[in-house]
Residue, then its C-alpha position, 0 to 999 in steps of 0.5 A: m521462472t518469470k523475470k520479476e519487474e523492478i520499478i523506481v517510485p516515490l515512497l510514502p511511509l505510513r504510521g501504524l497502517l497497512v495497505y494490501p493489494t486491492m484495498v482502497l483507502h483514504l489517507d491524510v498526509g501532512r509530512e513535507k517529504s510525504v507531500q512531495a512524494l505524492e506530488k511526484a507520483m501525480v506528475d508521473d504515473h500516479l504510482i507510489f510505494l506505501t510501507t509501514q514505519k517500525d516506530m510511529s513516533i519518528d517524524d523523518p524515517s530513514e531506510d532502517d526505520l521502514y519495513h522493506m515489504g509494502t504495497l505498490t499503489k495507485v493514487k486515485q484522487m488527491l485533495k489539498l486541504p486548507n491546513g496544508t494536509i493532503r487527503v489522498l485516495v489510494e488503491g493497492l495494486k501489488r505487493a513489492e519489496v524495496m531493493e534500493f532506497y534513495d533520498e532525493d532531498e524533497y522526498y524518498s523514492v525506492n527501487v521496488e521488486v513487484h511480487e506477483d501473487p500466485e493463484s492456488k490451483d490446488v484442489e484442496d485449497q479451492a475446496l477449503m475456500r468454497t467451504m469457508l465462503e459457505y460458512f461465512e454466508q451462513y454467519i452473515k444470515v444469522s449475525k446482527k453485527v454484519s449487514a448484508 
């Protein structure tokens, strides 16, 4: 059994949005603690933990208002807009789980345990994936809704 990696990173709560590993996404961030979390990430190693709020209407979520599973992401680009909002480009790296939650006054940070995604070595899984890809390629060729 391999030892799981734990790291402490700033937290960015998301409203009604999920980010998965390998996903690249633009976000507009306006809440003060979220802006400060991004600033901290940019000063350090550009890593930030993204997770979804359970209730989108809460402006200042606490630990209980957030899901404990999320995605460790890398901030690729950050742009400050004239209205004070920050537009940020993030790339999902790995799934992670919150072990501890810290309120640093200016922003939230979390100690997360990074989860490795195991690659399936099962022959049946490999065959099913190949079949699914073949069917999807056929669908793309006949569908007018998907551009190649």
